[in-house]
N, CA, C and O atoms as CSV, one atom per row, in Angstrom:
chain,resi,resn,atom,element,x,y,z
A,1,UNK,N,N,0.607,-0.762,0.148
A,1,UNK,CA,C,0.028,0.067,0.034
A,1,UNK,C,C,1.022,1.172,0.048
A,1,UNK,O,O,1.134,1.742,-1.037
A,2,UNK,N,N,1.622,1.525,0.822
A,2,UNK,CA,C,3.193,2.717,0.452
A,2,UNK,C,C,3.411,2.821,-0.464
A,2,UNK,O,O,3.593,3.924,-0.979
A,3,UNK,N,N,3.520,1.347,-1.287
A,3,UNK,CA,C,4.564,1.265,-2.660
A,3,UNK,C,C,3.820,2.317,-3.501
A,3,UNK,O,O,4.324,3.256,-4.117
A,4,UNK,N,N,2.198,1.892,-3.384
A,4,UNK,CA,C,1.140,2.394,-4.144
A,4,UNK,C,C,0.964,4.359,-4.267
A,4,UNK,O,O,0.837,5.176,-5.179
A,5,UNK,N,N,1.058,4.392,-2.728
A,5,UNK,CA,C,0.707,5.881,-2.534
A,5,UNK,C,C,2.208,6.343,-3.350
A,5,UNK,O,O,2.396,7.001,-4.373
A,6,UNK,N,N,2.893,5.858,-2.653
A,6,UNK,CA,C,4.710,6.823,-3.199
A,6,UNK,C,C,4.719,6.646,-4.313
A,6,UNK,O,O,5.404,7.558,-4.777
A,7,UNK,N,N,4.174,5.642,-5.569
A,7,UNK,CA,C,4.367,5.657,-6.846
A,7,UNK,C,C,3.136,6.793,-7.633
A,7,UNK,O,O,3.187,7.156,-8.808
A,8,UNK,N,N,2.092,7.189,-6.628
A,8,UNK,CA,C,1.076,8.279,-6.807
A,8,UNK,C,C,1.509,9.362,-7.010
A,8,UNK,O,O,1.190,10.214,-7.839
A,9,UNK,N,N,2.578,9.335,-5.908
A,9,UNK,CA,C,3.140,11.130,-5.237
A,9,UNK,C,C,4.228,11.100,-6.390
A,9,UNK,O,O,4.278,12.084,-7.128
A,10,UNK,N,N,4.807,10.404,-6.531
A,10,UNK,CA,C,6.111,10.721,-6.977
A,10,UNK,C,C,6.078,9.863,-8.710
A,10,UNK,O,O,7.049,9.295,-9.211
A,11,UNK,N,N,5.260,9.941,-9.086
A,11,UNK,CA,C,4.935,9.906,-11.045
A,11,UNK,C,C,4.750,11.004,-11.340
A,11,UNK,O,O,5.506,11.258,-12.278
A,12,UNK,N,N,3.779,12.399,-10.912
A,12,UNK,CA,C,3.719,13.334,-11.395
A,12,UNK,C,C,5.637,14.355,-11.160
A,12,UNK,O,O,6.163,15.059,-12.022
A,13,UNK,N,N,6.164,14.065,-9.845
A,13,UNK,CA,C,7.293,14.454,-9.944
A,13,UNK,C,C,8.456,14.055,-11.022
A,13,UNK,O,O,9.284,14.866,-11.436
A,14,UNK,N,N,8.399,12.782,-11.385
A,14,UNK,CA,C,9.080,12.258,-12.068
A,14,UNK,C,C,8.561,13.106,-13.634
A,14,UNK,O,O,9.273,13.697,-14.446
A,15,UNK,N,N,7.642,12.968,-13.639
A,15,UNK,CA,C,7.416,13.559,-15.858
A,15,UNK,C,C,7.803,15.125,-15.102
A,15,UNK,O,O,8.892,15.608,-15.413
A,16,UNK,N,N,7.082,15.757,-14.304
A,16,UNK,CA,C,7.853,16.754,-14.506
A,16,UNK,C,C,9.737,16.773,-14.569
A,16,UNK,O,O,10.220,17.454,-15.473
A,17,UNK,N,N,10.576,16.135,-13.750
A,17,UNK,CA,C,11.268,16.429,-13.718
A,17,UNK,C,C,11.829,15.789,-15.856
A,17,UNK,O,O,13.008,16.109,-16.009
A,18,UNK,N,N,11.506,15.395,-16.610
A,18,UNK,CA,C,12.167,14.703,-17.550
A,18,UNK,C,C,11.350,15.558,-18.419
A,18,UNK,O,O,11.997,15.884,-19.414
A,19,UNK,N,N,10.312,15.978,-18.405
A,19,UNK,CA,C,9.262,16.312,-19.073
A,19,UNK,C,C,8.601,17.843,-18.987
A,19,UNK,O,O,7.514,18.262,-18.591
A,20,UNK,N,N,10.299,18.740,-19.793
A,20,UNK,CA,C,10.252,20.231,-19.912
A,20,UNK,C,C,8.893,20.834,-20.970
A,20,UNK,O,O,8.102,21.777,-20.963
A,21,UNK,N,N,9.181,19.739,-21.763
A,21,UNK,CA,C,8.560,20.926,-23.108
A,21,UNK,C,C,7.366,20.204,-23.834
A,21,UNK,O,O,6.711,20.742,-24.727
A,22,UNK,N,N,7.109,18.696,-23.277
A,22,UNK,CA,C,5.995,18.221,-23.975
A,22,UNK,C,C,6.569,17.533,-25.103
A,22,UNK,O,O,6.166,16.370,-25.084
A,23,UNK,N,N,7.009,17.657,-25.660
A,23,UNK,CA,C,7.984,16.941,-26.995
A,23,UNK,C,C,8.151,15.303,-27.013
A,23,UNK,O,O,8.885,14.787,-26.171
A,24,UNK,N,N,7.527,14.568,-27.890
A,24,UNK,CA,C,7.894,13.074,-27.945
A,24,UNK,C,C,8.890,12.511,-27.277
A,24,UNK,O,O,8.955,11.650,-26.399
A,25,UNK,N,N,9.823,13.304,-27.987
A,25,UNK,CA,C,11.173,12.285,-27.431
A,25,UNK,C,C,11.371,12.590,-25.866
A,25,UNK,O,O,12.349,11.944,-25.488
A,26,UNK,N,N,10.970,13.121,-25.113
A,26,UNK,CA,C,11.084,13.152,-23.264
A,26,UNK,C,C,10.288,12.222,-22.792
A,26,UNK,O,O,10.650,11.650,-21.764
A,27,UNK,N,N,8.873,11.800,-23.492
A,27,UNK,CA,C,9.074,10.356,-22.735
A,27,UNK,C,C,9.188,9.456,-22.280
A,27,UNK,O,O,8.816,8.802,-21.306
A,28,UNK,N,N,10.130,9.413,-23.584
A,28,UNK,CA,C,11.183,8.260,-23.480
A,28,UNK,C,C,11.641,7.409,-22.686
A,28,UNK,O,O,11.248,6.244,-22.614
A,29,UNK,N,N,13.011,8.201,-21.637
A,29,UNK,CA,C,12.463,7.898,-20.306
A,29,UNK,C,C,11.635,8.238,-19.379
A,29,UNK,O,O,12.178,8.043,-18.292
A,30,UNK,N,N,10.439,8.710,-19.246
A,30,UNK,CA,C,9.378,8.341,-18.075
A,30,UNK,C,C,9.473,6.754,-18.715
A,30,UNK,O,O,9.987,5.932,-17.956
A,31,UNK,N,N,9.075,6.322,-19.883
A,31,UNK,CA,C,8.577,5.053,-19.772
A,31,UNK,C,C,9.461,4.602,-19.457
A,31,UNK,O,O,9.406,4.258,-18.276
A,32,UNK,N,N,10.582,4.340,-20.060
A,32,UNK,CA,C,11.499,3.337,-19.287
A,32,UNK,C,C,11.614,2.852,-17.951
A,32,UNK,O,O,11.344,1.756,-17.460
A,33,UNK,N,N,12.249,4.308,-17.285
A,33,UNK,CA,C,11.950,4.349,-15.658
A,33,UNK,C,C,10.446,3.569,-15.168
A,33,UNK,O,O,10.482,2.850,-14.170
A,34,UNK,N,N,8.927,3.784,-16.048
A,34,UNK,CA,C,7.946,3.112,-15.639
A,34,UNK,C,C,8.172,1.674,-15.781
A,34,UNK,O,O,8.059,0.932,-14.805
A,35,UNK,N,N,8.475,1.254,-16.905
A,35,UNK,CA,C,9.107,-0.265,-17.379
A,35,UNK,C,C,9.981,-0.583,-16.451
A,35,UNK,O,O,9.833,-1.666,-15.886
A,36,UNK,N,N,10.934,0.159,-16.131
A,36,UNK,CA,C,11.833,-0.812,-15.111
A,36,UNK,C,C,11.734,-1.092,-13.753
A,36,UNK,O,O,12.296,-1.998,-13.138
A,37,UNK,N,N,10.501,0.289,-13.076
A,37,UNK,CA,C,10.146,-0.454,-11.836
A,37,UNK,C,C,9.029,-1.202,-11.906
A,37,UNK,O,O,8.525,-1.713,-10.906
A,38,UNK,N,N,8.717,-1.282,-12.689
A,38,UNK,CA,C,7.216,-2.397,-12.590
A,38,UNK,C,C,8.524,-3.563,-12.987
A,38,UNK,O,O,9.261,-3.501,-12.003
A,39,UNK,N,N,8.945,-4.276,-13.681
A,39,UNK,CA,C,10.100,-4.962,-13.441
A,39,UNK,C,C,11.073,-5.345,-12.635
A,39,UNK,O,O,11.909,-6.217,-12.876
A,40,UNK,N,N,10.973,-4.693,-11.669
A,40,UNK,CA,C,11.802,-4.749,-10.639
A,40,UNK,C,C,11.241,-5.129,-10.024
A,40,UNK,O,O,11.775,-6.093,-9.475
A,41,UNK,N,N,9.367,-4.739,-9.390
A,41,UNK,CA,C,8.387,-5.417,-8.537
A,41,UNK,C,C,8.207,-6.350,-8.817
A,41,UNK,O,O,8.103,-7.262,-7.997
A,42,UNK,N,N,8.096,-6.511,-10.081
A,42,UNK,CA,C,7.685,-7.952,-10.523
A,42,UNK,C,C,8.346,-9.284,-10.526
A,42,UNK,O,O,7.894,-10.429,-10.534
A,43,UNK,N,N,9.578,-8.782,-10.518
A,43,UNK,CA,C,11.464,-10.096,-10.121
A,43,UNK,C,C,10.865,-10.035,-8.624
A,43,UNK,O,O,10.741,-11.224,-8.330
A,44,UNK,N,N,10.440,-9.285,-7.555
A,44,UNK,CA,C,11.139,-8.508,-6.287
A,44,UNK,C,C,9.696,-9.717,-5.409
A,44,UNK,O,O,9.777,-10.351,-4.357
A,45,UNK,N,N,8.666,-9.622,-6.287
A,45,UNK,CA,C,7.244,-10.405,-5.777
A,45,UNK,C,C,7.647,-11.823,-6.384
A,45,UNK,O,O,7.770,-12.591,-5.429
A,46,UNK,N,N,7.977,-12.673,-7.936
A,46,UNK,CA,C,8.514,-13.433,-7.350
A,46,UNK,C,C,9.315,-14.376,-6.737
A,46,UNK,O,O,9.035,-15.557,-6.529
A,47,UNK,N,N,10.757,-13.532,-6.345
A,47,UNK,CA,C,11.404,-14.212,-5.347
A,47,UNK,C,C,11.153,-13.985,-3.924
A,47,UNK,O,O,11.753,-14.719,-3.138
A,48,UNK,N,N,10.459,-13.197,-3.518
A,48,UNK,CA,C,9.692,-13.312,-2.280
A,48,UNK,C,C,8.650,-13.299,-1.685
A,48,UNK,O,O,8.344,-12.917,-0.555
A,49,UNK,N,N,8.014,-13.810,-2.626
A,49,UNK,CA,C,6.573,-14.014,-2.317
A,49,UNK,C,C,5.881,-15.224,-2.072
A,49,UNK,O,O,6.412,-16.102,-2.752
A,50,UNK,N,N,5.136,-15.575,-1.548
A,50,UNK,CA,C,4.511,-16.740,-1.561
A,50,UNK,C,C,2.983,-17.317,-1.123
A,50,UNK,O,O,2.121,-16.700,-0.497
A,51,UNK,N,N,2.931,-18.472,-1.564
A,51,UNK,CA,C,1.554,-18.897,-1.633
A,51,UNK,C,C,0.568,-19.297,-0.024
A,51,UNK,O,O,-0.641,-19.203,0.186
A,52,UNK,N,N,1.591,-19.707,0.799
A,52,UNK,CA,C,0.922,-20.168,1.752
A,52,UNK,C,C,0.438,-19.167,2.979
A,52,UNK,O,O,0.834,-18.079,3.397
A,53,UNK,N,N,-0.523,-20.000,3.309
A,53,UNK,CA,C,-1.713,-18.873,4.152
A,53,UNK,C,C,-0.395,-18.456,5.788
A,53,UNK,O,O,0.468,-19.166,6.304
A,54,UNK,N,N,-0.823,-17.130,6.081
A,54,UNK,CA,C,0.030,-17.380,7.220
A,54,UNK,C,C,-0.786,-17.075,8.332
A,54,UNK,O,O,-1.864,-16.487,8.250
A,55,UNK,N,N,-0.413,-17.362,9.069
A,55,UNK,CA,C,-0.683,-17.916,10.710
A,55,UNK,C,C,-2.033,-16.300,10.905
A,55,UNK,O,O,-3.154,-16.258,11.411
A,56,UNK,N,N,-1.363,-15.460,10.373
A,56,UNK,CA,C,-2.530,-14.383,11.044
A,56,UNK,C,C,-3.503,-14.111,10.553
A,56,UNK,O,O,-4.382,-13.406,11.049
A,57,UNK,N,N,-3.514,-14.868,8.992
A,57,UNK,CA,C,-4.982,-15.090,7.879
A,57,UNK,C,C,-6.160,-15.983,8.696
A,57,UNK,O,O,-7.351,-15.733,8.882
A,58,UNK,N,N,-5.079,-17.473,9.228
A,58,UNK,CA,C,-6.298,-18.306,10.155
A,58,UNK,C,C,-7.225,-18.140,10.566
A,58,UNK,O,O,-7.062,-17.197,11.340
A,59,UNK,N,N,-8.533,-18.534,10.596
A,59,UNK,CA,C,-9.488,-18.332,11.678
A,59,UNK,C,C,-9.642,-19.905,13.086
A,59,UNK,O,O,-10.010,-20.869,12.415
A,60,UNK,N,N,-9.525,-20.252,14.239
A,60,UNK,CA,C,-9.555,-20.598,14.745
A,60,UNK,C,C,-10.259,-21.740,13.964
A,60,UNK,O,O,-10.239,-21.522,12.752
A,61,UNK,N,N,-10.797,-22.748,14.269
A,61,UNK,CA,C,-11.759,-23.730,13.811
A,61,UNK,C,C,-12.890,-23.946,15.205
A,61,UNK,O,O,-14.113,-23.969,15.072
A,62,UNK,N,N,-12.391,-24.046,16.103
A,62,UNK,CA,C,-12.831,-24.149,17.366
A,62,UNK,C,C,-13.752,-22.460,17.533
A,62,UNK,O,O,-14.495,-22.525,18.513
A,63,UNK,N,N,-13.822,-21.353,16.964
A,63,UNK,CA,C,-13.917,-19.991,17.351
A,63,UNK,C,C,-14.888,-19.374,16.553
A,63,UNK,O,O,-14.694,-18.795,15.485
A,64,UNK,N,N,-16.298,-19.593,17.341
A,64,UNK,CA,C,-17.504,-19.076,16.255
A,64,UNK,C,C,-17.889,-17.515,16.745
A,64,UNK,O,O,-18.118,-17.117,17.887
A,65,UNK,N,N,-17.879,-16.792,15.510
A,65,UNK,CA,C,-18.794,-15.678,16.627
A,65,UNK,C,C,-19.713,-15.525,17.494
A,65,UNK,O,O,-20.484,-16.485,17.532
A,66,UNK,N,N,-19.874,-14.939,17.998
A,66,UNK,CA,C,-21.017,-14.380,19.139
A,66,UNK,C,C,-22.503,-14.089,18.172
A,66,UNK,O,O,-22.590,-14.084,16.944
A,67,UNK,N,N,-23.321,-13.915,18.937
A,67,UNK,CA,C,-24.477,-13.317,18.609
A,67,UNK,C,C,-24.427,-12.077,18.543
A,67,UNK,O,O,-24.836,-11.382,17.613
A,68,UNK,N,N,-23.748,-11.610,19.869
A,68,UNK,CA,C,-23.285,-9.961,19.261
A,68,UNK,C,C,-22.597,-9.649,18.561
A,68,UNK,O,O,-22.892,-8.689,17.849
A,69,UNK,N,N,-21.350,-10.295,18.414
A,69,UNK,CA,C,-20.495,-9.852,17.647
A,69,UNK,C,C,-21.125,-10.121,16.094
A,69,UNK,O,O,-20.802,-9.142,15.420
A,70,UNK,N,N,-21.781,-10.931,15.402
A,70,UNK,CA,C,-22.739,-10.811,14.517
A,70,UNK,C,C,-23.645,-9.844,14.209
A,70,UNK,O,O,-23.807,-9.442,13.056
A,71,UNK,N,N,-24.409,-9.332,15.400
A,71,UNK,CA,C,-25.642,-8.138,15.230
A,71,UNK,C,C,-24.743,-6.990,15.358
A,71,UNK,O,O,-24.994,-6.106,14.538
A,72,UNK,N,N,-23.758,-6.745,16.158
A,72,UNK,CA,C,-22.204,-5.473,16.020
A,72,UNK,C,C,-22.440,-5.586,14.070
A,72,UNK,O,O,-23.444,-5.187,13.480
A,73,UNK,N,N,-21.411,-6.126,13.521
A,73,UNK,CA,C,-21.749,-6.566,12.042
A,73,UNK,C,C,-22.415,-6.135,11.366
A,73,UNK,O,O,-22.281,-5.232,10.540
A,74,UNK,N,N,-23.329,-6.824,11.682
A,74,UNK,CA,C,-25.009,-6.399,10.999
A,74,UNK,C,C,-25.189,-4.860,10.972
A,74,UNK,O,O,-25.231,-4.184,9.944
A,75,UNK,N,N,-25.303,-4.331,12.425
A,75,UNK,CA,C,-25.424,-2.505,12.658
A,75,UNK,C,C,-24.490,-1.664,11.681
A,75,UNK,O,O,-24.784,-0.637,11.070
A,76,UNK,N,N,-23.380,-2.310,11.692
A,76,UNK,CA,C,-21.982,-1.558,11.244
A,76,UNK,C,C,-22.186,-1.893,9.516
A,76,UNK,O,O,-21.232,-1.236,9.099
A,77,UNK,N,N,-22.723,-2.398,8.475
A,77,UNK,CA,C,-23.279,-3.019,7.445
A,77,UNK,C,C,-24.376,-2.145,7.326
A,77,UNK,O,O,-24.132,-1.161,6.627
A,78,UNK,N,N,-25.302,-2.197,7.711
A,78,UNK,CA,C,-26.090,-1.159,7.595
A,78,UNK,C,C,-26.406,0.268,7.598
A,78,UNK,O,O,-27.340,0.927,7.138
A,79,UNK,N,N,-25.110,0.610,8.403
A,79,UNK,CA,C,-25.078,1.980,8.602
A,79,UNK,C,C,-23.791,2.392,7.019
A,79,UNK,O,O,-23.822,3.462,6.411
A,80,UNK,N,N,-23.104,1.576,6.795
A,80,UNK,CA,C,-22.571,1.731,5.483
A,80,UNK,C,C,-23.036,1.563,4.432
A,80,UNK,O,O,-22.289,1.960,3.537
A,81,UNK,N,N,-24.071,1.093,4.055
A,81,UNK,CA,C,-25.049,1.314,3.091
A,81,UNK,C,C,-26.074,2.201,2.750
A,81,UNK,O,O,-26.545,2.465,1.644
A,82,UNK,N,N,-26.471,2.813,4.365
A,82,UNK,CA,C,-26.893,4.099,4.211
A,82,UNK,C,C,-26.486,4.719,3.896
A,82,UNK,O,O,-26.864,5.092,2.785
A,83,UNK,N,N,-25.358,5.423,4.523
A,83,UNK,CA,C,-23.858,6.525,4.191
A,83,UNK,C,C,-23.809,6.022,2.617
A,83,UNK,O,O,-24.781,6.751,2.413
A,84,UNK,N,N,-23.550,5.416,1.270
A,84,UNK,CA,C,-23.402,5.212,0.581
A,84,UNK,C,C,-24.580,5.444,-0.083
A,84,UNK,O,O,-24.536,6.254,-1.010
A,85,UNK,N,N,-25.998,4.726,0.280
A,85,UNK,CA,C,-27.039,5.235,-0.309
A,85,UNK,C,C,-27.255,6.913,0.142
A,85,UNK,O,O,-28.158,7.266,-0.616
A,86,UNK,N,N,-26.908,8.018,0.925
A,86,UNK,CA,C,-27.058,9.193,1.287
A,86,UNK,C,C,-26.138,9.451,0.461
A,86,UNK,O,O,-26.687,9.998,-0.495
A,87,UNK,N,N,-24.786,9.350,0.242
A,87,UNK,CA,C,-23.535,9.731,-0.692
A,87,UNK,C,C,-24.538,9.627,-2.421
A,87,UNK,O,O,-24.451,10.663,-3.080
A,88,UNK,N,N,-24.855,9.203,-2.659
A,88,UNK,CA,C,-25.253,8.858,-3.701
A,88,UNK,C,C,-26.190,9.922,-4.399
A,88,UNK,O,O,-26.288,10.452,-5.505
A,89,UNK,N,N,-26.756,9.953,-3.310
A,89,UNK,CA,C,-28.446,10.677,-3.811
A,89,UNK,C,C,-27.653,12.443,-4.050
A,89,UNK,O,O,-26.671,12.869,-3.442
A,90,UNK,N,N,-28.591,13.282,-5.271
A,90,UNK,CA,C,-28.132,14.607,-5.247
A,90,UNK,C,C,-28.144,15.662,-4.556
A,90,UNK,O,O,-27.560,16.669,-4.956
């Protein structure tokens, strides 16, 4: 997530650094930098990623949500739906 936000912040800075007059030739280094960054990210992900489920993502089989927890989740969802509906109104 930090990388995604950083990319959104740094991309305009990168473009303004390389692209002074807006000519087509000035875009080439920008595309090379973005392609290189994308290739590096892909290689990094392939090397260091794992398809194993992490311990923090496992839910114990013996723990079931209580009625109170389910009611709270239901109430939160209703509030979110009402908020989204209100935002959509003109």
